[in-house]
All heavy atoms as an XYZ file, in Angstrom:
914
protein
N      17.549      5.267     15.866
C      17.817      6.674     16.055
C      16.528      7.427     16.340
O      15.497      7.125     15.789
C      18.436      7.247     14.781
C      19.916      7.300     14.806
S      20.458      8.250     13.399
C      21.855      7.286     12.964
N      16.647      8.403     17.191
C      15.495      9.220     17.539
C      15.681     10.608     16.921
O      15.882     11.579     17.620
C      15.359      9.299     19.058
C      14.050      9.926     19.466
O      13.180     10.150     18.632
N      13.907     10.217     20.735
N      15.640     10.667     15.601
C      15.776     11.957     14.934
C      14.448     12.686     14.989
O      13.382     12.078     14.948
C      16.215     11.786     13.470
O      15.250     10.989     12.804
C      17.574     11.142     13.391
N      14.534     13.976     15.101
C      13.329     14.796     15.190
C      13.321     15.751     14.010
O      14.355     16.281     13.617
C      13.309     15.539     16.515
C      13.321     14.553     17.697
C      13.434     15.272     19.006
N      12.237     15.983     19.354
C      11.289     15.519     20.162
N      11.416     14.348     20.699
N      10.223     16.230     20.447
N      12.159     15.983     13.469
C      12.001     16.878     12.325
C      11.162     18.062     12.771
O      10.053     17.886     13.280
C      11.320     16.140     11.152
C      12.173     14.961     10.720
C      11.071     17.102     10.003
C      11.488     14.032      9.752
N      11.690     19.237     12.580
C      10.976     20.444     12.964
C       9.916     20.758     11.918
O      10.181     20.764     10.725
C      11.939     21.614     13.095
C      11.249     22.905     13.493
C      12.233     24.045     13.620
C      11.499     25.309     13.986
N      12.418     26.426     14.155
N       8.699     21.003     12.381
C       7.597     21.443     11.528
C       7.120     22.789     12.072
O       6.897     22.943     13.258
C       6.431     20.446     11.559
C       6.752     19.101     10.967
C       6.907     19.226      9.484
C       7.193     17.889      8.860
N       7.365     17.979      7.439
N       6.962     23.716     11.190
C       6.511     25.037     11.590
C       5.258     25.375     10.793
O       5.228     25.187      9.572
C       7.597     26.075     11.325
C       7.273     27.435     11.852
C       8.458     28.385     11.721
O       9.529     28.007     11.278
N       8.251     29.624     12.100
N       4.225     25.843     11.470
C       3.004     26.218     10.778
C       2.363     27.384     11.500
O       2.695     27.696     12.632
C       2.033     25.024     10.678
C       1.736     24.359     11.977
C       0.651     24.737     12.741
C       2.538     23.329     12.441
C       0.378     24.122     13.943
C       2.273     22.702     13.638
C       1.193     23.103     14.399
N       1.463     28.019     10.805
C       0.815     29.220     11.314
C      -0.630     28.927     11.670
O      -1.328     28.228     10.957
C       0.878     30.336     10.270
C       2.295     30.721      9.962
C       3.075     30.225      8.957
C       3.087     31.636     10.685
N       4.314     30.776      9.003
C       4.355     31.666     10.064
C       2.873     32.447     11.791
C       5.386     32.469     10.511
C       3.900     33.254     12.229
C       5.135     33.257     11.605
N      -1.065     29.510     12.779
C      -2.459     29.399     13.220
C      -3.033     30.806     13.367
O      -2.306     31.751     13.670
C      -2.544     28.692     14.571
C      -2.078     27.249     14.648
C      -2.098     26.770     16.090
C      -2.939     26.358     13.776
N      -4.323     30.902     13.183
C      -4.976     32.173     13.455
C      -4.949     32.390     14.969
O      -4.779     31.435     15.733
C      -6.421     32.138     12.950
O      -7.181     31.239     13.739
N      -5.115     33.621     15.412
C      -5.121     33.871     16.862
C      -6.188     33.042     17.594
O      -5.931     32.523     18.677
C      -5.413     35.368     16.975
C      -4.878     35.944     15.707
C      -5.150     34.885     14.659
N      -7.341     32.870     16.976
C      -8.394     32.088     17.637
C      -8.042     30.599     17.690
O      -8.285     29.933     18.692
C      -9.746     32.295     16.947
O      -9.695     31.842     15.614
N      -7.432     30.073     16.612
C      -7.004     28.669     16.613
C      -5.891     28.440     17.628
O      -5.874     27.426     18.331
C      -6.531     28.237     15.227
C      -7.674     28.064     14.242
O      -8.841     27.961     14.693
O      -7.399     28.037     13.025
N      -4.949     29.376     17.709
C      -3.854     29.257     18.672
C      -4.388     29.285     20.102
O      -3.946     28.506     20.953
C      -2.841     30.378     18.457
N      -5.348     30.169     20.351
C      -5.950     30.252     21.689
C      -6.703     28.966     22.012
O      -6.654     28.484     23.150
C      -6.887     31.457     21.769
N      -7.384     28.403     21.024
C      -8.136     27.160     21.242
C      -7.200     25.986     21.517
O      -7.463     25.160     22.389
C      -9.029     26.872     20.038
C      -9.947     25.693     20.211
C     -11.013     25.883     21.288
O     -11.145     26.984     21.848
O     -11.705     24.906     21.590
N      -6.100     25.903     20.788
C      -5.113     24.841     21.033
C      -4.545     24.978     22.443
O      -4.427     23.992     23.175
C      -3.997     24.901     19.996
C      -2.859     23.895     20.183
C      -3.373     22.460     20.139
C      -1.790     24.113     19.117
N      -4.212     26.182     22.826
C      -3.666     26.429     24.171
C      -4.696     26.058     25.237
O      -4.367     25.410     26.237
C      -3.269     27.894     24.315
C      -2.607     28.220     25.647
C      -2.241     29.688     25.739
C      -1.078     30.054     24.902
N       0.227     29.673     25.370
N      -5.964     26.422     25.037
C      -7.031     26.129     26.000
C      -7.218     24.622     26.151
O      -7.291     24.086     27.252
C      -8.335     26.779     25.554
C      -9.501     26.596     26.527
C     -10.793     27.172     25.962
N     -11.371     26.328     24.950
C     -12.100     25.227     25.212
N     -12.311     24.853     26.450
N     -12.603     24.516     24.229
N      -7.273     23.914     25.013
C      -7.500     22.465     25.057
C      -6.312     21.734     25.674
O      -6.492     20.759     26.399
C      -7.820     21.941     23.663
C      -9.210     22.380     23.222
C      -9.606     21.814     21.896
C     -11.038     22.254     21.581
N     -11.509     21.739     20.321
N      -5.109     22.205     25.396
C      -3.924     21.596     26.011
C      -3.956     21.790     27.525
O      -3.663     20.863     28.288
C      -2.659     22.200     25.417
N      -4.334     22.996     27.956
C      -4.412     23.271     29.392
C      -5.480     22.399     30.050
O      -5.255     21.831     31.119
C      -4.704     24.757     29.620
C      -4.633     25.184     31.073
C      -4.814     26.688     31.273
N      -6.042     27.187     30.682
C      -6.102     27.988     29.600
N      -5.003     28.357     29.003
N      -7.255     28.402     29.139
N      -6.650     22.239     29.408
C      -7.718     21.395     29.960
C      -7.284     19.939     30.093
O      -7.657     19.250     31.039
C      -8.971     21.464     29.074
C      -9.800     22.727     29.158
C     -10.918     22.689     28.131
C     -10.363     22.923     30.553
N      -6.493     19.474     29.121
C      -6.045     18.080     29.137
C      -4.816     17.886     30.024
O      -4.434     16.753     30.317
C      -5.722     17.619     27.713
N      -4.190     18.988     30.448
C      -2.981     18.879     31.255
C      -1.792     18.417     30.432
O      -0.892     17.761     30.949
N      -1.793     18.752     29.141
C      -0.730     18.346     28.227
C      -0.108     19.577     27.586
O      -0.671     20.673     27.636
C      -1.307     17.448     27.115
C      -1.988     16.155     27.543
C      -2.711     15.540     26.357
C      -0.968     15.198     28.111
N       1.030     19.374     26.933
C       1.601     20.452     26.134
C       0.835     20.519     24.814
O       0.161     19.564     24.415
C       3.095     20.203     25.839
O       3.197     19.026     25.034
C       3.891     20.048     27.122
N       0.964     21.628     24.136
C       0.323     21.772     22.826
C       0.866     20.728     21.858
O       0.117     20.151     21.068
C       0.533     23.187     22.288
C      -0.188     24.242     23.111
C       0.116     25.660     22.677
O       0.473     25.877     21.493
O      -0.005     26.562     23.511
N       2.167     20.468     21.928
C       2.786     19.460     21.071
C       2.206     18.077     21.343
O       1.923     17.315     20.412
C       4.314     19.443     21.293
O       4.814     20.755     21.051
C       5.001     18.460     20.384
N       2.008     17.749     22.623
C       1.449     16.438     22.979
C       0.023     16.290     22.444
O      -0.365     15.212     21.976
C       1.474     16.238     24.487
N      -0.761     17.364     22.483
C      -2.122     17.321     21.944
C      -2.079     17.039     20.446
O      -2.810     16.175     19.938
C      -2.870     18.652     22.224
C      -4.179     18.709     21.456
C      -3.120     18.810     23.712
N      -1.213     17.720     19.728
C      -1.091     17.511     18.281
C      -0.655     16.089     17.980
O      -1.192     15.426     17.086
C      -0.131     18.556     17.662
C      -0.785     19.945     17.732
C       0.221     18.192     16.235
C       0.134     21.079     17.378
N       0.315     15.569     18.746
C       0.786     14.195     18.519
C      -0.338     13.176     18.732
O      -0.480     12.231     17.962
C       1.944     13.871     19.449
C       3.247     14.465     18.998
C       4.405     13.907     19.820
N       5.626     14.575     19.454
C       6.356     15.332     20.273
N       6.007     15.475     21.525
N       7.447     15.913     19.826
N      -1.126     13.361     19.801
C      -2.249     12.445     20.044
C      -3.249     12.489     18.890
O      -3.722     11.445     18.426
C      -2.960     12.793     21.353
C      -2.294     12.324     22.635
C      -3.021     12.895     23.850
C      -2.277     10.811     22.707
N      -3.560     13.696     18.435
C      -4.509     13.835     17.336
C      -3.983     13.173     16.067
O      -4.727     12.508     15.343
C      -4.817     15.316     17.087
C      -5.614     16.011     18.200
C      -5.651     17.512     17.968
C      -7.024     15.441     18.300
N      -2.689     13.325     15.797
C      -2.094     12.699     14.613
C      -2.140     11.177     14.686
O      -2.242     10.501     13.668
C      -0.638     13.159     14.443
C      -0.453     14.590     13.957
C       1.016     14.967     13.986
C      -1.038     14.776     12.568
N      -2.065     10.644     15.890
C      -2.104      9.186     16.063
C      -3.525      8.656     16.146
O      -3.733      7.460     16.353
C      -1.325      8.804     17.315
C       0.160      9.032     17.141
C       0.950      8.561     18.342
N       2.361      8.769     18.095
C       3.142      9.566     18.819
N       2.640     10.206     19.849
N       4.401      9.711     18.510
N      -4.508      9.544     16.014
C      -5.896      9.109     15.990
C      -6.561      9.044     17.350
O      -7.552      8.334     17.518
N      -6.042      9.766     18.333
C      -6.629      9.780     19.670
C      -7.080     11.183     20.026
O      -6.496     12.167     19.591
C      -5.612      9.307     20.714
C      -5.289      7.850     20.594
C      -4.225      7.412     19.824
C      -6.069      6.902     21.236
C      -3.925      6.070     19.700
C      -5.785      5.554     21.121
C      -4.705      5.146     20.359
O      -4.427      3.815     20.237
N      -8.128     11.237     20.827
C      -8.621     12.517     21.315
C      -8.338     12.604     22.808
O      -8.821     11.775     23.564
C     -10.125     12.647     21.062
C     -10.470     12.659     19.590
C     -11.960     12.742     19.343
O     -12.667     13.399     20.142
O     -12.417     12.157     18.358
N      -7.538     13.584     23.234
C      -7.224     13.691     24.664
C      -8.469     14.038     25.470
O      -9.399     14.683     24.974
C      -6.198     14.812     24.725
C      -6.272     15.518     23.435
C      -6.892     14.611     22.438
N      -8.481     13.566     26.710
C      -9.587     13.869     27.617
C      -9.184     15.002     28.543
O      -8.003     15.235     28.791
C      -9.924     12.637     28.457
C     -10.532     11.523     27.654
C     -10.978     10.414     28.563
C     -11.628      9.321     27.730
N     -12.116      8.243     28.568
N     -10.200     15.660     29.075
C      -9.947     16.736     30.018
C      -9.375     16.149     31.303
O      -9.820     15.105     31.782
C     -11.257     17.463     30.317
C     -11.088     18.716     31.116
C     -12.378     19.510     31.230
O     -13.163     19.522     30.267
O     -12.579     20.112     32.292
N      -8.374     16.804     31.845
C      -7.734     16.337     33.075
C      -8.732     16.452     34.228
O      -9.366     17.485     34.411
C      -6.493     17.186     33.358
C      -5.721     16.743     34.564
C      -4.495     17.596     34.760
C      -3.755     17.153     36.006
N      -2.578     17.955     36.255
N      -8.872     15.379     35.024
C      -9.811     15.429     36.146
C      -9.291     16.326     37.268
O      -8.100     16.639     37.332
C      -9.899     13.971     36.606
C      -8.679     13.318     36.105
C      -8.235     14.079     34.892
N     -10.201     16.699     38.156
C      -9.800     17.549     39.269
C      -9.083     16.728     40.346
O      -8.943     15.511     40.235
C     -11.005     18.291     39.854
C     -12.048     17.370     40.450
O     -11.803     16.154     40.543
O     -13.120     17.862     40.838
N      -8.626     17.395     41.381
C      -7.850     16.759     42.434
C      -8.588     15.663     43.176
O      -7.978     14.722     43.688
N      -9.912     15.763     43.260
C     -10.693     14.735     43.967
C     -10.519     13.373     43.322
O     -10.472     12.360     44.002
C     -12.178     15.108     43.991
C     -12.488     16.335     44.828
C     -13.948     16.678     44.802
N     -14.383     16.782     43.406
C     -15.631     16.626     42.999
N     -16.575     16.357     43.855
N     -15.944     16.754     41.728
N     -10.427     13.339     41.994
C     -10.240     12.075     41.297
C      -8.967     11.386     41.781
O      -8.962     10.200     42.082
C     -10.167     12.306     39.784
C      -9.690     11.103     39.023
C     -10.549     10.048     38.752
C      -8.368     11.005     38.609
C     -10.101      8.934     38.059
C      -7.924      9.894     37.920
C      -8.795      8.859     37.654
N      -7.874     12.137     41.853
C      -6.604     11.559     42.263
C      -6.633     11.126     43.730
O      -6.021     10.120     44.098
C      -5.465     12.541     41.989
C      -5.295     12.781     40.511
C      -5.783     13.923     39.917
C      -4.685     11.832     39.707
C      -5.659     14.135     38.549
C      -4.547     12.027     38.338
C      -5.040     13.184     37.774
O      -4.921     13.374     36.420
N      -7.357     11.871     44.570
C      -7.518     11.461     45.968
C      -8.237     10.118     46.053
O      -7.831      9.222     46.797
C      -8.302     12.517     46.757
C      -7.528     13.816     46.922
O      -6.280     13.798     46.795
O      -8.177     14.851     47.172
N      -9.311      9.975     45.281
C     -10.077      8.723     45.272
C      -9.233      7.577     44.732
O      -9.247      6.468     45.277
C     -11.379      8.881     44.445
C     -12.052      7.546     44.209
C     -12.333      9.841     45.143
N      -8.451      7.843     43.698
C      -7.602      6.788     43.142
C      -6.542      6.339     44.142
O      -6.244      5.152     44.246
C      -6.938      7.261     41.838
C      -7.917      7.461     40.698
S      -8.943      6.025     40.328
C      -7.737      4.885     39.719
N      -5.987      7.272     44.913
C      -5.016      6.894     45.949
C      -5.686      6.046     47.024
O      -5.115      5.066     47.502
C      -4.378      8.140     46.570
C      -3.175      8.645     45.804
C      -2.418      9.720     46.563
N      -3.199     10.952     46.719
C      -3.306     11.890     45.782
N      -2.715     11.736     44.618
N      -4.011     12.961     46.001
N      -6.910      6.414     47.391
C      -7.648      5.619     48.378
C      -7.926      4.213     47.859
O      -7.758      3.230     48.573
C      -8.975      6.296     48.729
C      -8.877      7.274     49.857
C     -10.245      7.775     50.257
O     -11.050      6.970     50.774
O     -10.503      8.965     50.040
N      -8.392      4.118     46.608
C      -8.650      2.806     46.022
C      -7.384      1.959     45.998
O      -7.413      0.766     46.311
C      -9.178      2.958     44.588
C     -10.624      3.363     44.417
C     -10.918      3.632     42.945
C     -11.560      2.300     44.948
N      -6.289      2.567     45.651
C      -5.023      1.840     45.600
C      -4.626      1.357     46.988
O      -4.193      0.211     47.160
C      -3.938      2.751     45.019
O      -2.725      2.056     44.929
N      -4.771      2.212     47.984
C      -4.426      1.828     49.358
C      -5.313      0.690     49.845
O      -4.832     -0.259     50.477
C      -4.547      3.039     50.280
N      -6.597      0.762     49.532
C      -7.523     -0.299     49.950
C      -7.166     -1.609     49.263
O      -7.142     -2.670     49.891
C      -8.982      0.105     49.653
C      -9.405      1.247     50.579
C      -9.922     -1.083     49.826
C     -10.702      1.905     50.201
N      -6.875     -1.538     47.971
C      -6.484     -2.750     47.249
C      -5.228     -3.374     47.830
O      -5.139     -4.599     47.991
N      -4.262     -2.540     48.192
C      -3.040     -3.054     48.811
C      -3.335     -3.683     50.164
O      -2.770     -4.734     50.510
C      -1.998     -1.946     48.954
C      -1.417     -1.532     47.623
O      -1.408     -2.299     46.674
N      -0.934     -0.305     47.548
N      -4.213     -3.064     50.957
C      -4.590     -3.632     52.252
C      -5.271     -4.986     52.086
O      -5.008     -5.916     52.852
C      -5.516     -2.680     53.009
C      -4.789     -1.454     53.514
O      -3.567     -1.433     53.585
N      -5.541     -0.429     53.847
N      -6.131     -5.096     51.100
C      -6.810     -6.376     50.855
C      -5.790     -7.443     50.501
O      -5.876     -8.586     50.989
C      -7.874     -6.223     49.749
C      -9.045     -5.369     50.251
C      -8.379     -7.592     49.291
C     -10.051     -5.007     49.181
N      -4.813     -7.091     49.674
C      -3.768     -8.059     49.320
C      -2.961     -8.486     50.543
O      -2.623     -9.660     50.695
C      -2.840     -7.485     48.253
C      -3.443     -7.568     46.874
O      -4.237     -8.451     46.584
N      -3.066     -6.643     46.020
N      -2.649     -7.541     51.428
C      -1.923     -7.879     52.654
C      -2.754     -8.785     53.549
O      -2.237     -9.738     54.141
C      -1.524     -6.611     53.406
C      -0.437     -5.822     52.708
C      -0.149     -4.493     53.384
O      -0.790     -4.132     54.369
N       0.810     -3.756     52.847
N      -4.054     -8.497     53.646
C      -4.944     -9.358     54.436
C      -5.006    -10.767     53.860
O      -5.013    -11.756     54.589
C      -6.360     -8.757     54.483
C      -6.549     -7.547     55.386
C      -7.924     -6.933     55.145
C      -6.384     -7.945     56.839
N      -5.053    -10.845     52.553
C      -5.109    -12.153     51.902
C      -3.846    -12.954     52.197
O      -3.915    -14.160     52.486
C      -5.298    -11.991     50.404
N      -2.695    -12.301     52.140
C      -1.440    -13.000     52.423
C      -1.402    -13.475     53.869
O      -1.010    -14.616     54.161
C      -0.256    -12.079     52.134
N      -1.824    -12.633     54.793
C      -1.833    -12.997     56.218
C      -2.841    -14.121     56.479
O      -2.547    -15.078     57.201
C      -2.179    -11.771     57.059
C      -2.116    -12.016     58.544
C      -2.370    -10.735     59.312
C      -2.289    -10.976     60.799
N      -2.532     -9.739     61.556
N      -4.022    -13.993     55.877
C      -5.053    -15.013     56.070
C      -4.590    -16.352     55.505
O      -4.852    -17.409     56.102
C      -6.350    -14.576     55.400
N      -3.911    -16.323     54.393
C      -3.403    -17.550     53.796
C      -2.367    -18.198     54.717
O      -2.344    -19.410     54.895
C      -2.794    -17.264     52.427
C      -2.479    -18.525     51.663
O      -3.194    -19.515     51.760
N      -1.397    -18.490     50.915
N      -1.514    -17.381     55.334
C      -0.481    -17.895     56.234
C      -1.096    -18.489     57.499
O      -0.642    -19.525     57.986
C       0.497    -16.785     56.596
N      -2.159    -17.853     58.009
C      -2.788    -18.330     59.245
C      -3.879    -19.361     58.981
O      -4.262    -20.097     59.884
C      -3.355    -17.150     60.038
C      -2.317    -16.114     60.490
C      -3.013    -14.944     61.165
C      -1.281    -16.740     61.404
N      -4.393    -19.379     57.779
C      -5.364    -20.382     57.371
C      -6.746    -20.263     58.000
O      -7.402    -21.273     58.234
N      -7.248    -19.062     58.245
C      -8.569    -18.953     58.856
C      -9.553    -18.051     58.116
O     -10.557    -17.651     58.662
C      -8.474    -18.485     60.318
C      -7.967    -17.089     60.473
C      -8.826    -15.999     60.414
C      -6.623    -16.861     60.704
C      -8.355    -14.718     60.564
C      -6.147    -15.580     60.864
C      -7.011    -14.509     60.802
N      -9.284    -17.753     56.870
C     -10.221    -16.930     56.088
C     -10.269    -17.481     54.672
O      -9.351    -18.150     54.218
C      -9.793    -15.445     56.102
C     -10.933    -14.551     55.610
C      -8.553    -15.224     55.291
C     -10.730    -13.092     55.900
N     -11.334    -17.198     53.982
C     -11.504    -17.664     52.603
C     -10.603    -16.843     51.681
O     -11.007    -15.826     51.124
C     -12.975    -17.533     52.207
C     -13.268    -18.127     50.847
O     -12.318    -18.588     50.176
O     -14.444    -18.126     50.456
N      -9.383    -17.296     51.531
C      -8.384    -16.562     50.757
C      -8.770    -16.403     49.295
O      -8.626    -15.299     48.747
C      -7.013    -17.244     50.889
O      -6.715    -17.364     52.283
C      -5.935    -16.436     50.220
N      -9.278    -17.450     48.622
C      -9.646    -17.244     47.218
C     -10.692    -16.145     47.038
O     -10.609    -15.345     46.110
C     -10.188    -18.600     46.785
C      -9.556    -19.582     47.706
C      -9.407    -18.859     49.008
N     -11.638    -16.102     47.951
C     -12.674    -15.067     47.852
C     -12.068    -13.680     48.074
O     -12.392    -12.730     47.357
C     -13.776    -15.326     48.873
C     -14.915    -14.356     48.795
S     -16.167    -14.831     49.994
C     -17.270    -13.467     49.867
N     -11.185    -13.566     49.045
C     -10.553    -12.285     49.326
C      -9.694    -11.837     48.147
O      -9.716    -10.673     47.746
C      -9.705    -12.393     50.599
C      -9.192    -11.102     51.199
C     -10.312    -10.107     51.454
C      -8.463    -11.409     52.501
N      -8.962    -12.765     47.547
C      -8.149    -12.435     46.371
C      -9.038    -12.020     45.200
O      -8.701    -11.106     44.449
C      -7.276    -13.619     45.980
C      -6.115    -13.820     46.910
C      -5.085    -14.741     46.301
N      -4.093    -15.127     47.273
C      -3.086    -14.357     47.658
N      -2.957    -13.154     47.159
N      -2.215    -14.783     48.555
N     -10.168    -12.691     45.040
C     -11.108    -12.345     43.973
C     -11.605    -10.918     44.154
O     -11.699    -10.145     43.192
C     -12.270    -13.340     43.981
C     -13.320    -13.070     42.946
C     -14.429    -14.097     43.057
C     -15.683    -13.571     42.408
N     -16.860    -14.365     42.718
N     -11.913    -10.544     45.385
C     -12.380     -9.181     45.662
C     -11.275     -8.154     45.418
O     -11.535     -7.071     44.907
C     -12.902     -9.079     47.100
C     -14.210     -9.783     47.321
C     -15.311     -9.266     46.418
O     -15.518     -8.023     46.352
O     -15.968    -10.090     45.764
N     -10.054     -8.508     45.769
C      -8.933     -7.598     45.534
C      -8.750     -7.377     44.032
O      -8.531     -6.251     43.582
C      -7.659     -8.152     46.158
N      -8.859     -8.458     43.267
C      -8.736     -8.344     41.820
C      -9.858     -7.481     41.250
O      -9.628     -6.613     40.402
C      -8.764     -9.735     41.185
C      -8.687     -9.776     39.667
C      -7.376     -9.178     39.172
C      -8.815    -11.211     39.174
N     -11.050     -7.697     41.742
C     -12.201     -6.906     41.291
C     -11.981     -5.429     41.606
O     -12.280     -4.549     40.799
C     -13.476     -7.415     41.946
C     -14.740     -6.811     41.370
C     -15.953     -7.517     41.928
N     -16.135     -7.189     43.319
C     -17.175     -6.492     43.792
N     -18.118     -6.104     42.980
N     -17.289     -6.227     45.065
N     -11.425     -5.144     42.783
C     -11.156     -3.765     43.194
C     -10.175     -3.098     42.230
O     -10.366     -1.978     41.794
C     -10.586     -3.759     44.609
C     -10.600     -2.394     45.208
C      -9.574     -1.506     45.217
C     -11.700     -1.748     45.824
N      -9.969     -0.347     45.820
C     -11.265     -0.464     46.208
C     -13.007     -2.114     46.104
C     -12.083      0.441     46.851
C     -13.820     -1.208     46.746
C     -13.368      0.047     47.107
N      -9.114     -3.828     41.881
C      -8.127     -3.276     40.956
C      -8.711     -3.109     39.548
O      -8.357     -2.171     38.836
C      -6.868     -4.152     40.921
C      -6.032     -4.001     42.155
N      -5.347     -2.844     42.459
C      -5.787     -4.848     43.179
C      -4.714     -2.993     43.598
N      -4.966     -4.209     44.065
N      -9.614     -3.990     39.149
C     -10.251     -3.843     37.842
C     -11.111     -2.584     37.797
O     -11.117     -1.862     36.805
C     -11.085     -5.087     37.512
C     -10.243     -6.287     37.163
C     -11.053     -7.565     37.048
O     -12.150     -7.690     37.602
N     -10.510     -8.529     36.321
N     -11.815     -2.319     38.902
C     -12.627     -1.098     38.982
C     -11.721      0.125     38.896
O     -12.015      1.089     38.179
C     -13.458     -1.080     40.283
C     -14.558     -2.142     40.226
C     -14.046      0.301     40.544
C     -15.263     -2.380     41.535
N     -10.599      0.072     39.596
C      -9.645      1.184     39.555
C      -9.145      1.402     38.127
O      -9.098      2.532     37.644
C      -8.472      0.887     40.485
C      -7.437      1.981     40.533
C      -6.275      1.622     41.448
O      -6.237      0.562     42.039
N      -5.330      2.520     41.560
N      -8.813      0.326     37.430
C      -8.346      0.442     36.048
C      -9.420      1.005     35.129
O      -9.143      1.821     34.252
C      -7.868     -0.913     35.522
C      -6.542     -1.319     36.119
O      -5.770     -0.485     36.550
N      -6.288     -2.612     36.147
N     -10.664      0.566     35.319
C     -11.762      1.083     34.497
C     -11.932      2.583     34.690
O     -12.132      3.321     33.723
C     -13.065      0.363     34.841
C     -13.143     -1.051     34.325
C     -14.412     -1.761     34.766
O     -15.433     -1.084     35.009
O     -14.376     -2.999     34.873
N     -11.842      3.028     35.941
C     -11.975      4.464     36.223
C     -10.852      5.229     35.538
O     -11.080      6.263     34.896
C     -11.979      4.727     37.743
C     -13.262      4.174     38.369
C     -11.847      6.224     38.042
C     -13.254      4.163     39.881
N      -9.624      4.724     35.650
C      -8.493      5.392     35.014
C      -8.676      5.457     33.500
O      -8.418      6.482     32.878
C      -7.190      4.671     35.341
C      -6.723      4.892     36.758
C      -5.481      4.089     37.099
O      -5.065      3.228     36.295
O      -4.925      4.326     38.177
N      -9.133      4.353     32.899
C      -9.308      4.333     31.450
C     -10.388      5.297     30.993
O     -10.247      5.981     29.988
C      -9.634      2.924     30.974
C      -8.441      2.007     31.020
C      -8.777      0.594     30.597
O      -9.927      0.240     30.405
N      -7.745     -0.225     30.457
N     -11.481      5.383     31.734
C     -12.582      6.250     31.324
C     -12.274      7.717     31.537
O     -12.768      8.574     30.811
C     -13.860      5.869     32.067
C     -14.429      4.555     31.591
C     -15.703      4.193     32.297
C     -16.190      2.845     31.775
N     -17.335      2.343     32.486
N     -11.459      8.017     32.541
C     -11.224      9.416     32.874
C      -9.896      9.936     32.339
O      -9.810     11.080     31.913
C     -11.297      9.621     34.412
C     -10.989     11.042     34.797
C     -12.665      9.213     34.927
N      -8.861      9.108     32.313
C      -7.529      9.604     31.987
C      -7.052      9.301     30.579
O      -6.476     10.152     29.922
C      -6.501      9.015     32.966
C      -6.580      9.506     34.400
C      -5.515      8.818     35.229
C      -6.403     11.004     34.469
N      -7.224      8.082     30.121
C      -6.618      7.668     28.858
C      -7.344      8.266     27.660
O      -8.572      8.344     27.649
C      -6.605      6.141     28.752
C      -5.796      5.420     29.823
C      -5.874      3.923     29.626
C      -4.348      5.873     29.799
N      -6.597      8.686     26.651
C      -7.246      9.229     25.454
C      -7.995      8.134     24.705
O      -7.630      6.965     24.770
C      -6.090      9.773     24.621
C      -4.898      9.052     25.106
C      -5.152      8.685     26.534
N      -9.065      8.526     24.041
C      -9.867      7.571     23.285
C      -9.460      7.578     21.819
O      -8.964      8.581     21.309
C     -11.353      7.943     23.370
C     -11.934      7.764     24.745
C     -13.398      8.170     24.776
O     -13.875      8.865     23.860
O     -14.072      7.780     25.738
N      -9.703      6.465     21.152
C      -9.468      6.389     19.713
C     -10.404      7.378     19.024
O     -11.588      7.443     19.325
C      -9.756      4.970     19.218
C      -9.415      4.738     17.775
C      -7.921      4.614     17.548
O      -7.209      4.112     18.394
N      -7.460      5.066     16.415
N      -9.874      8.146     18.121
C     -10.662      9.148     17.417
C     -11.603      8.485     16.421
O     -11.299      7.441     15.856
C      -9.724     10.105     16.685
O     -10.472     11.016     15.930
N     -12.728      9.120     16.196
C     -13.688      8.615     15.211
C     -13.587      9.406     13.910
O     -14.447      9.303     13.047
C     -15.094      8.700     15.800
C     -15.281      7.736     16.955
C     -16.611      7.957     17.645
C     -16.835      7.032     18.797
N     -15.827      7.010     19.817
N     -12.517     10.196     13.763
C     -12.324     10.964     12.547
C     -12.068     10.031     11.374
O     -11.374      9.031     11.503
C     -11.144     11.930     12.700
C     -11.323     13.026     13.740
C     -10.029     13.813     13.900
C     -12.456     13.958     13.373
N     -12.582     10.349     10.220
C     -12.488      9.485      9.057
C     -11.236      9.686      8.233
O     -10.927      8.926      7.358
C     -13.721      9.685      8.149
C     -15.026      9.394      8.832
C     -15.141      7.923      9.156
C     -16.481      7.651      9.809
N     -16.546      6.377     10.451
N     -10.461     10.723      8.492
C      -9.334     11.052      7.641
C      -8.042     10.351      8.015
O      -7.004     10.650      7.481
C      -9.114     12.564      7.611
C      -8.870     13.186      8.940
C      -9.817     13.602      9.821
C      -7.620     13.464      9.550
N      -9.248     14.110     10.945
C      -7.889     14.045     10.796
C      -6.309     13.292      9.185
C      -6.888     14.449     11.675
C      -5.319     13.685     10.068
C      -5.609     14.254     11.284
N      -8.091      9.373      8.903
C      -6.871      8.695      9.349
C      -6.163      8.051      8.237
O      -6.227      7.320      7.496
C      -7.217      7.671     10.421
C      -7.684      8.353     11.688
C      -7.958      7.350     12.770
O      -7.149      6.438     12.978
O      -8.991      7.466     13.400
């Protein structure tokens, strides 16, 4: 069952403004920010549009490399293992960028 329990609490105007500001910076709802903090994670600031443009380009390039590898394997005239290795490396770089910029980090708070 997915039962939900309502919790109501009061914040000072400055605390409420700070929660709203941080949620907006992270591109999350205020509730999502609180949930992440309760689970021991600190949300990261949402990157600008250029980041997403670069990630789409990286994804497209990785897909093209995979298509080239499949074609080269079928025709048998290119070093397919090397091409596949590079494609894998490309996707690993993409994942590292996503993890460093998008995913929340484990909190270092001691009160967990």
